[in-house]
C-alpha positions as CSV (number, residue, x, y, z in Angstrom):
1,M,245.3,-10.6,159.9
2,N,249.1,-10.7,159.6
3,T,251.4,-13.7,160.0
4,K,252.5,-12.6,163.4
5,S,248.9,-12.6,164.7
6,F,248.3,-16.0,163.2
7,N,251.4,-17.4,164.8
8,Q,250.5,-16.0,168.2
9,I,247.0,-17.5,168.1
10,L,248.4,-20.9,166.9
11,G,251.0,-20.8,169.6
12,R,248.4,-20.1,172.3
13,E,246.4,-23.1,171.1
14,I,249.4,-25.4,171.0
15,K,250.2,-24.3,174.6
16,R,246.6,-24.8,175.7
17,A,246.5,-28.3,174.1
18,R,249.8,-29.2,175.7
19,E,248.7,-28.0,179.2
20,E,245.4,-29.8,178.9
21,K,247.3,-33.0,178.5
22,G,249.4,-32.1,181.5
23,I,252.8,-32.4,179.8
24,T,255.8,-30.1,179.8
25,Q,257.4,-28.5,176.7
26,E,260.3,-30.9,177.2
27,E,258.1,-33.9,177.2
28,L,256.3,-32.7,174.1
29,A,259.6,-32.0,172.4
30,S,260.7,-35.5,173.2
31,R,257.5,-37.0,171.8
32,M,258.0,-35.0,168.6
33,N,261.7,-35.6,168.4
34,V,262.6,-31.9,168.4
35,N,264.3,-29.7,171.1
36,A,262.2,-27.8,173.7
37,Q,263.3,-24.5,172.1
38,N,261.2,-25.4,169.1
39,I,258.1,-25.9,171.2
40,S,258.8,-22.7,173.1
41,S,259.1,-20.7,169.9
42,Y,255.9,-22.2,168.5
43,E,254.0,-21.4,171.7
44,R,255.3,-17.8,171.8
45,G,254.3,-17.3,168.2
46,E,257.8,-16.7,167.0
47,R,257.7,-19.6,164.5
48,C,255.0,-21.5,162.8
49,P,255.3,-25.3,162.5
50,S,255.2,-26.8,159.1
51,L,252.4,-29.3,158.3
52,F,254.9,-32.1,158.9
53,W,255.5,-30.9,162.4
54,M,251.8,-30.1,163.0
55,N,251.1,-33.8,162.2
56,R,253.7,-34.8,164.7
57,L,252.1,-32.4,167.2
58,Y,248.7,-34.0,166.7
59,E,250.2,-37.5,167.3
60,A,252.3,-36.4,170.3
61,L,249.3,-34.8,172.0
62,E,246.8,-37.4,170.8
63,I,244.4,-34.8,169.4
64,D,242.2,-34.8,166.4
65,P,243.6,-32.6,163.7
66,A,240.1,-31.7,162.5
67,K,239.0,-30.6,165.9
68,F,242.2,-28.6,166.5
69,T,241.7,-26.9,163.1
70,E,238.1,-26.1,164.0
71,I,239.2,-24.5,167.3
72,L,241.9,-22.6,165.6
73,Y,239.5,-21.4,163.0
74,R,237.2,-20.1,165.7
75,R,240.0,-18.4,167.5
76,L,241.2,-16.7,164.3
77,N,237.6,-15.4,163.6
78,E,237.4,-14.2,167.2
79,K,240.6,-12.3,166.8
80,S,239.3,-10.5,163.8
81,I,236.0,-9.6,165.6
82,E,237.0,-9.0,169.2
83,P,240.5,-9.8,170.6
84,D,239.2,-9.7,174.2
85,I,237.5,-13.1,174.0
86,L,240.6,-15.1,173.2
87,G,240.6,-16.5,176.7
88,M,237.5,-18.5,176.1
89,D,237.9,-22.3,176.3
90,F,237.0,-24.7,173.6
91,P,237.6,-28.3,174.5
92,L,239.8,-30.3,172.2
93,E,237.8,-33.5,172.8
94,N,234.1,-34.3,172.9
């Protein structure tokens, strides 16, 4: 898997998590103290947030980092096995 594929999968998961919380890119950006263009570029897979910004993302979305990482790991493995199943939902919270 290349970096672009990873960024795209991560971006989809960031977007899905944000939408599950019912907030806009602008609101998430405000909570993270970044501009909405950063959020947009993460969600489109153009950029990958650093660990510092991922921590801020977890806090802003009130999600468990371990659970998000587990979901991301599943998505990455699905991508390498069969890309068609990327639309499956894995809840962020129990």
